N, C-alpha and C positions, 0 to 999 in steps of 0.2 A: 446359469449365466446367459446373458443376452448380448449378442454382437450384431451391430448394424453395419452394413456396407453399402454406401451410397456412391453415386457418380453418374456422369453423363453416359449416353448411349455408346456402346462399343469399348468401354473402358475395361471390360473383362469382369464385371460384377457377377454375372451368373456363374461363369466357370470357376472363378476364385471362391465365391461364396459356397458353392456346392462342395468343392474340394476341401475347404477349410472345415466345413461342418462334418465331412466324412472323417477327416484326420482327428478332429476333437471329439468325435462321437456325439455330435449334436444334430438336431433337426434343422432342415433348411426350408425357408419359405421364399419362393420366387414371386414377389409381389408384382413385378412387372408383367408376369404372365397373367395375373388376375386382371390387370387393367387392359391387357391385350384381348383377353377373352370377352370382356364387356364391350370393347370397341368392335370386335367381330360381330357380336349380336346386334349392336347399334347399327352397324352398316347393313346387316341383313334385314333389319326392321325398317330401314329407310330413315333413320333418325339423324344421320349425318348428311349434310352439315347444318340443316335448318332447325332440327328438332332435338338437338343434343341435350337440352334441359330435361327431356323425358327419359334419358339414359339412367338416371338415378333410380327411377321406379323399376326399370328393367333389371338393374343390378340387384335391387332388394328382393326380387322374386326368383332370381336365378340361383340354382344350387351349383356352386363351384367346388371342384375336387381336384387336388394336385397330388400326383403320385411321383415320388422320387425314383430316379433311375441312377444306377451307380456310375455310368459312363456317358451320360447325356443330360440334356435339359429335362425338366420335369414334364411328365405326361399331364395334360390338362383336359379336364372333362367339364362340360356344362350340361346340367340336367341329364347326365348319363352318356352324353355324346362326346367322343374324343375330338379335340380341336388342336392338338399339339402342333401339327404342321401348319394348319390354316392361320393361326395367330402370328406366325413368323413371316407371313407374306408381306410384300411391299405396300399393299393397300392399307393393311392394318398399321404398318409402321408409320405411314404418312399421316394417319388420323388419330393415333393413340394419344398424342400430346393434347389434342383438343378435347377428347373425351375424358381423359384423366384430369383435366383442369376443371371439369364440371363439378361444382360444390356438392351436389347431391350424390354423385358417383363416389367422390372421395370420402364423403361421410359414411357411406355404406361399407366401402372396402377398408377404410381405416379402422372402423369398429371390428371388422372380422380379423384384421391383422393383429390388432391389440389383444383380441381374444386368444389367438394362437400364441402370441408372445407371452401371455400371462401364464401359460403352461410351463414356461421356462425352457432352458437348454436349447436355444434356437439361434440360428443365424438368419437374419432378414436382410434382403437386398432390394434396393429400389432407388428412389430419388429424394424421399423425405423420411426415411426410416429413423435417422438420428436427429432430425429437426422437429418432426411432428409425431410420428407413430410411437417411437420409443426414445424420447429425449434423455431418459435416465439410464440408458443402456450401459452395461459394464464396460464395453469397448466400442468405440465408434470409429469407423474407417471411411475415408473418402478416397476412392480410386479415380484416377484421371489418366489421360494419355493424349498425345497430339491428335489432331483431326485426321492427319494423313495416315497415321498408324491405325486408328479406329476404322477408317474407311477400308483399308486393306484387310483388316480382320473380318469386317462385315462381308466383303467380297468373297473371302474364303469360305465363310459360313454358307453363303448363298450357292456357291459352286457345288458344295457338298449336297445341296438339295436340287441340283440340276438347273439353277437359275444363274444367268450371266448378265451382270450389269457393269458398266465402266466405273472405275474407281473415282473418277472426277464427279460423276453424278452422285455417288454415295457420299463423297466428302461434302458436297453442297447440301445434300439432305441432312447430314449430321449437323453441319453448321447451323442450318435453319432450325433444326430441332433444339439444339443447344440454346439458341437465342430465345426461342419460345419458352422452353422449360425454365430458363433462368429469369425471364422477364414476367412470367405470369404472376398474377396477384395472389393466388391461393397456393400455398405450399411450394414456393419456387425452389428450383434446384440450387442448393448452396451447401457449403461445407458447414457441418454442425459445430457449435462451440465444443471444444474439447476433442474434436475428431483428429485422427492422425492421417495426414495426406500421404498417399503412396502413388507416385507417378510410375505407371507400368510401361511407359515407352522404353523400348530397348531391353526390358527384363523378360526372362522366360516365365512361364506359368509357375514353374516350381519355385523360382526365386521370390515371386510375389506371395505364393502360398506360405513359404517359410517365414517371410517377413511378418505376415499377419498372424500366423500361429505363435511366433515368438512374442508378439505383443499380447496375444490372448492369455498365454500361460508362460510368463517369463521363466526361462530355464536357468536354474542356479548351478554354477560350477563350483570350483574349488574356492573355499573361503567365503561362500555365500555370494559370489559374484553373479549379478543378474545379467544374463545375456540379452543383447538387443540387436536390432536390425542392421546397425552400422558398425558393429564391433570389428576390431582388427585382431588377427592372431597374436601379434607381438604384445599387444596390451593384455590380452587374456593370459598369456604366458607369464608376463611380469606380475600380474595380480595374484598368481598362484603362490608366490613366495615373498614379494616385497612388503605387503601389509603386515605380515607376521614379524618381519625383521624391523620395520619401522616402529611397530607397537612395542617391541621388546627394547630397542635401543633408546627410544625417546619417551617411553612410558606414555604413549599417546592416549589422550582422553577424548573420546568421540561422543558427542551428545546431539540429540535432535534428528538423527538420521531417519527416524520414522516419518519425518515431514517430506522426504523425497519420494515421489511416485515411482513405482517399479516399472512403469511403461509410459509412453507418450513423450512429447517434446518438453524439455526442461531447460531453463536458463539458470545456471549455477553462477551466481554473482558473488565473488569473494574479494575481501580486502587483500592488499598485496604488501608483503614485508620482505620477501626473499626470493631469489631465483629458484629456490627449492620448493616454493609453494605448490607448484603443480604436482610434485611427488607426494607431498603430504595430503593434498586434496584427493589425488588418485587412490591413495591407500585408505582413505577414510570413506570414500564413496563406493557403494556396491555396484554402480553402473559405470561403464566407460565414459570418461569426460573427453570431449573433443575441444581442445583448447585453442583459442584465438591467441596466437603468439607473435611477438615482434618479428618483422621480416628479416632483421639482421641475423637471425639464427640460420637462415638459408644461404648466407654468403658462403658457407662451407658446404660443398655438395654432399659430403658424407654425413654431416650433422643434419642437413636439411632432409636427406632421405630417412634418417633415423627418426626424427620428430614427426615426419609425415607418416611413417609406418605406425606410429603410436596415435594417429588420428588427429594431430594438430595441423593447423593451416596458418599461413602468414597474413599479417596485416601491416600495412605501411602507416606508421603513426604520424600524426601531424598533417595528414593530407587525406582527401576523400579516396576511399578504396572500395570501388564497387564490387570487385571480385571477392574481397573478404566478406562483404555484406551478403553477397549471393551464396557463398559457401556456408556462412552461418545460418542463413534461412533454410538452406537445403538440409542442414543437420536437424534443426528443430522440426521442420516439416516431415522429416523422415522418422520422427519419434525417438530421437536420441538426445543426449545431454550436451549442451553447449557451455563451455567454461569460459568466463570472461572476468577480467579485473577492471571494474568500472573506474578506478582511480587512474588507470593508464600507466602509472609508474610506481615503483616501490616507495614506501613511506618509511621514514626513520622514526625510531622510538615508539612504535606502536600507534602513531597518530593516524587519523583518518584524513585522507586527501579529498580534494573536491571531486564530486561526481557530476559529470556533464550529462545533460538530458539526452544527448545523442546516443549514449550507450544503452538507453532503455528501448531503443527501436524494436528489438526482438521480443521484448516483454509485452509489447502492445498487441501482439497477435492473440486472437481469442483462444487458440488451441495450445497455448504455451503456459506452463507454470514457472514462476520465477522464485527461486529459493535463495535467500541471502545466507551467506556462510562467513564466519569469522575465524581467522587463524590467530594464534597468539604464540609468541616466542620463537617463531621459525627464523627470525632475524638474528637469533643468538646461537644458531647452530654452527656457523662459521664466523669466528672473530679473529681478526689479525692473522688470517691464514691458517688458523688452527681449528680442527673439528671438535665441537663440544656436544654434549648430550643433555640439553635442557628438557624439561617436561613440556611437551607441545599439546595445546588444546585445539580441537576442531569442533566448532559449534554450528550446527545447521539450524536455521530459523524457520518459522512458519511461512508458507507461501505469501508473497506480497499481494495485497489487494490492489488490482489495477483498475483505474477509472474506466467507466463505460464509454462507448463510442459517441454518446451524446455530448461529451466534452471534446472541444477542438483538439486536434492531434498534438499541437505544440504544448498545450496546457497539460494534456495527458502525460507527455514525456517529462515535463517539469515536476508534476505531482508524483510520478513514479520515482524519479530521481530523489525527491525529498523523502519519500517513504522508505527508500532503500537506505538513505543516510540515517534515518531514525532507527531502522532495524539494526544497522551496524552498531549504533551507539548502545542500543538495548542489549545486544548480544555481547558487546565488549564489557558492559557492566556485569552481566551474568558470569562471564569468564573471570573477572577480577574478584567477584564475591566467592567464586568456587575455589580459587587458588589457596587462600589461607586455610580452608577446611581440609584441602588435600594435604598441605604441609603438616598440619597438626595430626592427621591420621597416619601419615606415612613417616613423619619425622625427617623429611627431606624435601628439597625444592624440585 
């Protein structure tokens, strides 16, 4: 397995990567230390700032060796000389971006990094691991944090080495480096397609480590439930018994669940027939679904607390709701499943309602998978105040193909909405074709 962890300076990449590798029994490669080592040599050779282009030749003939330590950063050796502390100095920090942007240096070190990754079972951290070095990694993580918090972390690290610098200066240095790294032409710092973003601001090291390891090897609980980074205890408890009850009572037929990724951000877009739809979807999906629900449910404080405890959040329908959009984006960015009903309202008679392009906003993110899902006969469960037990079908479709960023955003939204409507129609057709076969086999509806 290959895991890449990218992010800006001070986001916690080195600490988190080292600990994740240790927890998962994997090797760890600190690629930032490799670039820092070459920067140190380039400074000593007088190649910075006017002869940086010669740094590639220097990198090619240098023997780099990294030795892992259980409770600290890697020990770094160049041609047998240890430079572990020297490469963390302020002079190297100020010049590493310029040296690492040199094409000849990146070519040499990228090749070495890929050679290490080819051996497998490795966690690589840096700034272009998921975009350039290992774009097909099994799991890609993008760590970030506020500049203020990163500056405070850097200040604490320097104090441990006996160096004291004002946090304001460190914040300015970090902001400057962020701008340089993100704006450079070669391998700029950016979030890789399919990467899960984890904002470490306000989180403990242990919380971040747990989130990443959960994504690396999803833990399965009772009934095959796949645990995720944003799960709530009430939801896990309910999943331990509700799916079995629903499957027994409604003879639920669940198809296509293999299309659902076991990790990463997912938009689960379902048709809407009944107020019970979230229960049927929750029982059919092996991951917790964080539903976008109508704000009216929160009019009752008790009911509002209950649905919030199960991971749902409110949206005010018929008006712009920035908070709901922010909550939804935080869910998919956090590597969890967002549940939405693109039709907005329940539809009668199994018909498909109009899908507005605006609901596809979350699907346009590069790191999100959109899964269409169709429910059938959930509107027959309660009729004229009486509880009935029809056979319920839940059919998950293949991930939607989302247009590329070369298409204007408004057009991307409309195309995605049209493709979602087509997927619904196809899935409804599959459900109807399956129903007669089921009746003939079981002799009942």
